[in-house]
TIMARZA-571028 format. One line per field, with one value per residue (C-alpha): residue number from 1; x negated, y, z negated. Coordinates in pm, whole numbers. Each point is the difference from the previous one (the first is absolute). Layout:
N
seq: (NUM,...)
c1: (X,...)
c2: (Y,...)
c3: (Z,...)
END
This chain:
141
seq: (1,2,3,4,5,6,7,8,9,10,11,12,13,14,15,16,17,18,19,20,21,22,23,24,25,26,27,28,29,30,31,32,33,34,35,36,37,38,39,40,41,42,43,44,45,46,47,48,49,50,51,52,53,54,55,56,57,58,59,60,61,62,63,64,65,66,67,68,69,70,71,72,73,74,75,76,77,78,79,80,81,82,83,84,85,86,87,88,89,90,91,92,93,94,95,96,97,98,99,100,101,102,103,104,105,106,107,108,109,110,111,112,113,114,115,116,117,118,119,120,121,122,123,124,125,126,127,128,129,130,131,132,133,134,135,136,137,138,139,140,141)
c1: (1649,250,-99,263,-14,146,115,-327,154,-159,251,-1,-126,-233,-291,-283,-234,-88,-217,239,-173,217,21,119,-204,44,228,225,376,177,323,29,186,40,-45,164,12,282,-214,-146,318,77,-307,103,58,-190,-263,-365,-339,-290,-249,-270,-178,106,-108,-214,109,364,36,225,-2,137,289,125,383,164,117,-365,17,-304,34,-265,149,-154,-51,244,285,-90,90,-189,220,-269,-370,-214,-330,-287,-185,295,29,-220,-81,-191,-326,11,-350,-69,394,-3,297,-144,139,46,-313,-223,53,-134,262,-81,53,312,172,-76,270,-79,-141,-232,-107,-341,-71,-297,-205,43,-56,-342,-108,118,265,201,379,151,271,291,146,343,24,-335,-1,-208,-297,37,-289)
c2: (124,-273,-303,-153,-369,-119,-332,-64,-32,207,201,187,360,-114,239,-236,-122,-348,-70,123,332,317,232,275,303,253,280,-237,34,-332,-145,-307,-301,-360,-4,-302,86,123,303,16,-15,370,123,-130,262,271,203,111,62,-217,155,-289,-230,-369,-141,-294,-189,70,16,308,384,261,165,328,34,313,26,-2,-378,-217,-348,-273,-189,-271,121,-264,202,324,155,293,307,256,-52,269,69,-100,347,188,-162,177,-186,182,-167,-62,124,298,80,93,-115,-201,-245,-368,-80,186,-302,-363,-278,-83,346,49,-271,166,231,368,113,-274,53,128,105,-160,282,10,-366,35,289,-147,272,-115,27,353,-95,232,77,134,371,19,175,-117,256,271,-24)
c3: (-701,67,188,194,176,315,119,197,364,271,201,329,-42,-288,-40,-12,244,120,-273,-257,-83,-27,300,-246,-105,-304,108,217,-23,-81,-50,-259,104,-67,-384,-140,-395,-186,-85,346,195,-118,194,325,253,-222,163,-127,109,-59,-276,-33,251,-43,-333,52,-337,52,358,-51,104,-239,158,-149,41,88,-353,-133,-110,91,109,80,317,248,346,143,-206,163,337,146,68,87,10,-180,177,-277,102,-115,-333,-284,-324,-290,-98,-381,-8,211,15,339,242,254,301,-93,218,-268,-250,41,19,-363,-127,211,-199,-320,-153,77,-339,13,394,110,363,165,-49,-376,-10,191,-228,-337,-78,-322,-14,-117,-246,0,-343,-44,54,199,323,301,21,269,252)
END
């Protein structure tokens, strides 16, 4: 994943609320803008989909571009193009391997990468992660 910096100035149309929290959600379609670095400028105008909640440490969302590349981008450098209702987004639990809506995960678990994420039920019951190995298929239920 590539982390990109911006110039730090707020702009009209930013996707943050009055206290600086991101108003973007997983599954939202976004367009990247305002990147100032030489490398970042090449991504301005590109579209993608948010794949993770806002990371508390870096202050960035992971955004998967249409070509498959994943970037870490601050909310101030993203413009919402189409919101995805949270109930329609399905994420696999790393323990029970079910595809569940995003509200099935705590905020803390929602920030983890998908292979490390456990749903609220699995956390409460102490279910351990199932580690996927190359060539192993998901069990048919």
